[in-house]
Steps between C-alpha positions, in 0.01 A plus 500: 500500500654845502829542319818578691488857372141549613596374843816715500410822306803689627733213408638497854600133460792492259421157362190646326695751290819589321709756687639744244794707610493784244838673494573810299847513339781713642605842381609495134574862410880511454716780630744659254780252586271207423369622164548263203507729192261371232347270754138378490329717755166318512681188633746641747711300747487596867694803608745486787221598732277235352762230552531603863125483540492146347762388749299643789191318375695171478633546853148549627332206326780242460393296800139474391342212313377561146375238258540683166607823339385697198635814330445757229744442215651848546852517643415714801258237632723203436797674660287589801412138558847359432661538846199363686447212260862402529458479879177296464621271223209597277479602134239752378259409224481792254149622422465743208168630630672642804676772298426858599227690319594611149524879478607723218821699556392816682843658541743423218821338614780700351777353296818552695810573290833347604661704777177683591369552851314177568311669782274631228368154439442428867304828523293405191413164649391664827294755308323226305417311820377816679273583207348151499432524875337847471270408214401163640444634851293797382278308260470172691502316170755371253271615219640848552798384291413511130588202278602291808365182650151569640421471873246229429726290286789540742300399805355201317841362410635563856209332672504211258870443545498520880181296543649234271813488719286474810295218360812279479615568852204464745639450844843627394709820525611658175741785421404726208754762385315764301440876446320776680223511243444125521466512883279817483266322251468178697439675834229711330332179390542339843334801664219504244587843363380610158753783489868419494680511838821701461660460841875579515631143466856518630804324354528144637181551701303195600127468443333178613177372351330169571301374203271208426300527183302827504559547870799718570599663832762769553714427811802730463562801271819685414717360785854632491618402845827369347594845366656769708405768249174454308524534123209517262679586180484341157200302380 
């Protein structure tokens, strides 16, 4: 007898697969009035814009049914999920493997003396992000960054983590709050691409994948219908 997946190769019937709602975190590059001097800038909270985006996401999805939620341990992902999870009465399970790819510092973050113009730090954070986007987009591979996590190792941990989540939730709908690189890597695997897939994954965008074992189908990508102004800042 054929398996359910063989009979339903596009996973049209939801009971045969986990439905993974992959959500990128909201904007997390602070403006000058939000800067925390001596803060930890690889684990930033959401900016004012990011908090507004998270509220818009919650408003859009709060009436839906979801069976479970997972999140990267980084603050920007947990804070993105918080308003929606409060509405749904769910708590996210933290998964270390959903952290963003590890990159060396490409643009040094300056030490800001007391009383200095904090806009300098905002500018430095934007410059670092822009440089990452330019290098990754031009090369199509994370291996362009020396002494950083390799593309192969990164994709392996992403696919393993998300497939593991899917295996526990066949027939269910699952929220996953993660990073642009995480979503890029998983979509590349879903589409069968050897090269990385660096699409401009927007803040609080929704990408929907149905997964059952090695069968994965992309249904929605980079949906930002809940945002009035698209934002694809900050990885």
